[in-house]
C-alpha positions in Angstrom: -18.9 -10.3 4.7 -16.3 -7.8 3.5 -14.0 -8.6 6.5 -14.1 -12.3 5.5 -13.2 -11.5 1.9 -10.6 -8.7 2.0 -8.5 -9.6 5.0 -7.7 -13.3 4.2 -7.3 -12.3 0.4 -4.8 -9.7 1.0 -2.9 -11.6 3.5 -2.8 -14.8 1.4 -1.9 -12.9 -1.8 1.2 -11.6 0.0 2.1 -15.0 1.5 1.5 -14.0 5.1 -0.6 -15.6 7.8 -3.9 -14.4 8.9 -4.2 -11.4 11.4 -3.8 -12.3 15.0 -0.4 -14.1 14.3 3.1 -12.8 15.0 3.0 -10.7 11.8 2.2 -7.1 12.4 -0.9 -5.8 10.4 -2.7 -2.5 9.7 -6.4 -3.4 10.4 -9.2 -1.1 9.0 -12.5 -1.2 10.8 -15.8 0.8 10.8 -18.2 0.9 13.7 -19.8 -2.3 12.4 -17.3 -4.3 10.4 -13.7 -5.0 9.5 -12.9 -3.8 6.1 -9.5 -5.6 5.7 -5.9 -6.0 6.9 -2.7 -5.3 5.3 0.6 -6.9 6.6 2.9 -4.2 8.0 6.2 -5.6 9.1 8.7 -3.2 10.7 9.8 -0.6 8.0 6.7 -1.3 5.7 5.3 1.9 4.3 1.5 2.2 3.8 0.1 5.3 2.2 -3.5 6.7 2.3 -4.2 8.4 -0.9 -7.2 10.4 -1.8 -8.5 13.4 -3.8 -9.0 16.6 -2.0 -12.8 17.3 -1.8 -12.5 21.0 -2.4 -9.6 21.4 -5.0 -9.7 18.0 -6.7 -5.9 17.6 -6.3 -4.1 14.5 -5.1 -3.2 14.1 -1.4 -1.4 11.3 0.4 -0.2 10.5 4.0 2.3 7.8 4.4 3.0 5.6 7.5 5.6 3.1 8.7 5.8 0.6 11.4 8.8 1.5 13.4 9.4 -0.9 16.3 5.8 -1.5 16.7 4.8 2.2 16.6 2.7 3.6 13.8 4.5 6.7 12.5 3.5 9.4 10.0 6.6 9.6 7.9 5.6 11.8 5.0 2.8 13.7 3.2 2.1 14.7 -0.5 0.2 18.0 -1.2 -0.8 19.1 -4.7 -0.7 22.8 -3.5 -1.2 24.8 -0.5 -5.0 25.5 -1.1 -8.0 24.7 1.1 -6.1 24.2 4.3 -3.2 22.2 2.9 0.3 23.3 3.7 3.4 22.9 5.8 3.7 23.4 9.5 7.0 25.0 10.4 9.3 22.6 12.0 7.3 19.5 10.9 9.4 17.8 8.3 11.2 18.9 5.2 9.3 20.5 2.2 10.6 19.4 -1.3 9.0 19.8 -4.7 7.7 16.6 -6.1 8.6 15.4 -9.6 5.5 16.3 -11.9 4.3 18.9 -9.4 3.0 19.3 -5.8 5.1 18.8 -2.8 6.3 16.1 -0.4 6.8 16.9 3.3 9.3 14.2 4.4 11.0 13.4 7.6 7.8 14.1 9.6 8.5 11.1 12.0 5.3 11.7 14.1 4.0 8.8 16.3 0.3 8.2 15.7 -1.4 8.3 19.2 -2.4 4.8 20.4 -1.3 3.4 16.9 -4.6 4.3 15.6 -5.9 6.9 13.2 -9.7 7.7 12.7 -11.0 9.2 9.6 -14.3 9.6 7.6 -14.0 7.7 4.5 -14.8 9.9 1.4 -17.2 9.1 -1.4 -16.1 7.4 -4.6 -14.9 10.6 -6.2 -12.7 11.3 -3.1 -11.3 7.8 -3.6 -9.7 7.0 -0.3 -7.3 4.0 -1.0 -4.6 2.4 1.2 -1.4 1.2 -0.8 1.2 -1.0 0.4 3.5 -1.8 -2.5 1.3 -3.6 -5.1 -1.5 -4.2 -2.6 -4.4 -1.8 -2.3 -7.5 -1.6 0.0 -10.2 0.7 -1.8 -11.9 2.2 1.2 -14.2 4.6 -0.7 -15.5 1.5 -2.6 -15.9 -0.6 0.5 -17.6 1.9 2.9 -18.1 5.5 1.5 -19.1 7.9 4.2 -18.1 5.5 7.1 -16.2 6.5 10.2 -13.2 4.2 10.0 -10.2 3.4 12.3 -6.8 2.3 10.9 -4.9 0.5 13.5 -1.4 -1.0 13.6 -1.7 -4.3 15.5 2.0 -5.1 16.2 1.5 -7.9 18.7 
């Protein structure tokens, strides 16, 4: 039922056709259902944001469609606690306004245009953002194994 609601609503709200057309989309699926789609034309940034389950600080990973390849472009870290931090040679570390750090210029291709994650509970709050559009993963399927896939065909 969720796939029938979220996918068409998000695409229609942005004035794009439904998935499967020429428009590239980021599709979010679990083992049993589609949670939604977000249009992802070339150059579109989509960020996955959440609250770190140990420290309670904000974290984000941002992706772009670059010529049909899903690319990790930047990450936000509230601090370097609990396994968070910079990997030498992987992007540029800069302080973020208001605290925390951005690692920019990461430019890492995501293997097979697909990222698998375990969606956190409501307090973790995994949410995908693309401009004014959001897909609240932790509300839709807390605890589920999910796959984010760029369908660029």
